[in-house]
C-alpha positions as MATLAB code, in Angstrom:
seq = 'MIAIILDKDKTPDELLPFTFKREGSEVEGDWEFTVDADLWYDIGQTALDAFDTFMEDIEKETGGTFDYVIETRCAMPGIDGAFGTSDVIWTCGELSGVWDWKFGRNPVSAENNKQLMFYARAAASTMPHLFGPIDGVDGNDNAGAFEQIDPKREVILSIMQPKVSDEPSEYIVTIEELEQFRKTLLAAVKTAEEKGVDAPVNKGKWCDYATCKAVC';
ca = [
      -9.916    7.520  -10.574;
     -10.400    5.919   -7.200;
      -7.663    8.101   -5.684;
      -9.351   11.288   -7.009;
     -12.744   10.144   -5.877;
     -11.597    9.444   -2.299;
      -9.145   12.336   -2.044;
     -11.054   15.114   -3.826;
     -14.653   14.022   -2.869;
     -15.639   13.474   -6.486;
     -18.235   11.159   -7.965;
     -17.392    8.771  -10.798;
     -19.940   10.473  -13.071;
     -18.061   13.760  -12.598;
     -14.920   12.079  -13.968;
     -16.169    9.823  -16.702;
     -14.764    9.296  -19.288;
     -11.441    9.652  -17.409;
      -8.165    9.736  -19.550;
      -4.901    9.348  -17.755;
      -1.801   10.585  -19.530;
       1.838   10.146  -18.659;
       4.771   11.810  -20.276;
       7.462    9.585  -21.688;
      10.687    8.552  -19.894;
      13.934    6.749  -20.652;
      12.025    3.427  -20.060;
       8.907    4.053  -22.013;
       7.315    6.542  -24.455;
       4.287    8.699  -23.897;
       1.083    6.838  -23.239;
      -2.544    7.407  -22.190;
      -5.458    5.222  -21.127;
      -9.157    6.043  -20.928;
     -11.578    4.605  -18.456;
     -15.088    4.593  -19.904;
     -18.339    3.974  -18.029;
     -18.370    0.246  -19.027;
     -14.933   -0.419  -17.547;
     -15.643    1.708  -14.482;
     -18.871   -0.043  -13.546;
     -17.368   -3.443  -14.395;
     -14.302   -3.301  -12.039;
     -13.788    0.261  -10.672;
     -17.060    0.545   -8.784;
     -16.543   -2.895   -7.335;
     -13.173   -1.849   -6.089;
     -14.552    1.304   -4.561;
     -17.600   -0.330   -3.020;
     -15.342   -2.924   -1.308;
     -13.424   -0.124    0.365;
     -16.523    1.596    1.474;
     -17.851   -1.693    3.079;
     -14.432   -2.248    4.692;
     -14.498    1.256    6.273;
     -18.000    0.642    7.655;
     -17.018   -2.720    9.064;
     -13.846   -1.471   10.776;
     -15.783    1.501   12.376;
     -18.289   -0.950   13.688;
     -15.648   -3.230   15.031;
     -13.522   -0.496   16.787;
     -16.158    2.122   17.520;
     -13.639    4.677   16.111;
     -13.601    7.033   13.163;
     -11.908    5.743   10.013;
      -9.168    8.189    8.899;
      -6.974    7.670    5.810;
      -4.496    9.105    3.423;
      -4.301    8.406   -0.344;
      -1.284    7.737   -2.660;
       1.259    8.591    0.020;
       5.006    8.051   -0.547;
       6.777    6.651    2.547;
      10.445    5.969    2.940;
      12.015    2.810    4.456;
      14.316    3.839    7.230;
      17.895    2.465    6.927;
      17.859    2.057    3.132;
      18.763    5.115    1.222;
      16.337    5.955   -1.529;
      13.974    3.047   -0.830;
      10.237    4.020   -0.639;
       6.806    2.873   -1.501;
       3.672    4.622   -2.414;
       0.618    3.144   -0.714;
      -2.833    3.282   -2.326;
      -4.310    3.813    1.229;
      -2.884    4.081    4.699;
      -5.567    4.156    7.421;
      -6.215    4.235   11.147;
      -9.329    3.538   13.208;
      -9.487    2.955   16.924;
      -6.963    0.397   17.948;
      -6.311   -0.705   14.326;
      -4.242    0.575   11.404;
      -3.592   -0.770    7.968;
      -2.639   -0.435    4.319;
      -4.972   -1.173    1.491;
      -3.893   -2.040   -2.026;
      -5.927   -2.304   -5.296;
      -4.792   -4.708   -7.978;
      -6.541   -5.081  -11.279;
      -4.866   -8.213  -12.713;
      -6.633  -11.613  -13.186;
      -4.083  -13.687  -11.305;
      -4.883  -13.879   -7.672;
      -2.510  -12.016   -5.272;
      -2.828  -12.859   -1.547;
      -2.278  -10.406    1.331;
      -0.838  -13.201    3.473;
       2.895  -12.519    4.132;
       2.795  -10.129    1.202;
       6.259   -8.419    1.131;
       5.091   -5.484   -0.843;
       2.356   -4.651    1.693;
       4.712   -5.281    4.593;
       7.168   -2.821    3.063;
       4.401   -0.230    2.632;
       3.163   -0.727    6.277;
       6.633   -0.579    7.880;
       7.633    2.462    5.813;
       4.453    4.179    6.678;
       4.762    3.513   10.356;
       7.934    5.589   10.412;
       6.801    8.278    7.956;
       3.305    8.724    9.443;
       3.456    7.108   12.977;
       0.367    9.113   14.116;
      -1.635    6.744   11.900;
      -0.435    3.754   14.038;
      -1.418    4.917   17.539;
      -1.252    7.975   19.697;
       2.174    9.529   19.666;
       2.828   11.804   22.627;
       3.571   15.372   21.728;
       3.371   14.753   18.014;
       0.739   16.262   15.728;
       0.344   16.273   11.945;
       2.763   14.659    9.525;
       6.063   16.077   10.733;
       6.701   13.132   13.009;
       9.442   10.924   11.509;
      11.477    9.297   14.275;
       8.480    8.606   16.553;
       8.215    4.949   15.438;
       9.619    3.765   18.754;
       6.520    5.213   20.524;
       4.108    2.878   18.654;
       2.756   -0.097   20.621;
       4.789   -3.097   19.163;
       1.639   -5.244   19.680;
      -0.622   -2.979   17.667;
      -2.262   -4.915   14.870;
      -1.901   -3.739   11.287;
      -4.269   -5.102    8.595;
      -2.789   -5.709    5.144;
      -5.540   -5.718    2.462;
      -5.531   -6.445   -1.223;
      -8.693   -5.813   -3.273;
      -8.692   -7.472   -6.685;
     -12.103   -6.926   -8.441;
     -11.153   -9.348  -11.279;
     -10.706  -12.133   -8.686;
     -13.103  -11.465   -5.878;
     -15.777   -9.103   -4.627;
     -14.026   -9.114   -1.219;
     -10.390   -8.148   -0.231;
      -7.731  -10.550    0.826;
      -6.586   -9.620    4.362;
      -3.772  -10.560    6.679;
      -2.943   -9.259   10.107;
       0.538   -8.465   11.387;
       1.887   -6.569   14.330;
       4.208   -3.535   14.450;
       7.034   -5.753   15.899;
       6.639   -8.202   12.987;
       6.886   -5.243   10.568;
      10.096   -4.174   12.315;
      11.439   -7.738   12.042;
      10.613   -7.569    8.350;
      12.676   -4.402    8.002;
      15.754   -5.929    9.700;
      15.517   -8.949    7.394;
      15.285   -6.565    4.456;
      18.308   -4.576    5.733;
      20.344   -7.744    5.973;
      19.334   -8.747    2.350;
      20.389   -5.349    1.099;
      23.716   -5.555    2.884;
      24.410   -9.024    1.433;
      23.555   -7.621   -2.114;
      25.896   -4.741   -1.573;
      28.755   -6.895   -0.308;
      28.342   -9.798   -2.810;
      27.004   -7.979   -5.760;
      25.732  -10.396   -8.482;
      26.596  -13.376   -6.186;
      23.738  -12.342   -3.836;
      21.077  -14.931   -3.530;
      18.117  -14.532   -5.920;
      14.849  -16.289   -5.803;
      12.192  -16.188   -8.489;
       8.814  -14.948   -7.226;
       5.314  -15.085   -8.454;
       5.669  -11.514   -9.757;
       8.240  -12.993  -12.323;
       5.199  -14.330  -14.264;
       4.484  -10.727  -15.243;
       8.002   -9.298  -15.703;
      11.356  -11.014  -15.731;
      13.667   -9.023  -13.527;
      16.831   -7.612  -14.973;
      19.985   -6.036  -13.620;
      18.550   -2.573  -14.234;
      15.660   -3.168  -11.785;
];
């Protein structure tokens, strides 16, 4: 719902009640879920209001115009088939960032969050114009211009979790830190490819929700 509201300039009342349907796959069968007015105004509106406030604050801080894209798939360079779909990728003045909504009850911090770092680094290669002025490059057809981005440019990673807080968790990294994350990730993938099941595996907080299996 939030994606449609932001991307299509709709109001919640135009969409409610909103039923999301997904066709079945090899992993799961057909399913659907309906957001009614009670659920929307309990957590959905809180999530949207937080983003509106964030946009206003960033524009005041930078003096720029907040520009963003919604539900954008970005590939991680150097790893075939690896991609992430970010809720929001944005730019404003001298700042850029990725924003992620989560609706679980267990707190998730943006600090050193590998998922958001993956999103941000992938986005910086797929849509570098959102991470600073790129000479001679316009629009979205600009893969390969990552090297032109200022390595010191700050990128804000944000997680908004309405069941936990009315304000987002935020963490600031730089473009060069995101590139170092990519190199570390590449090394981990290489180790997994070379050593197979003997590659080092560490249990993460996400394992509280789903135990990883070999098919992941």
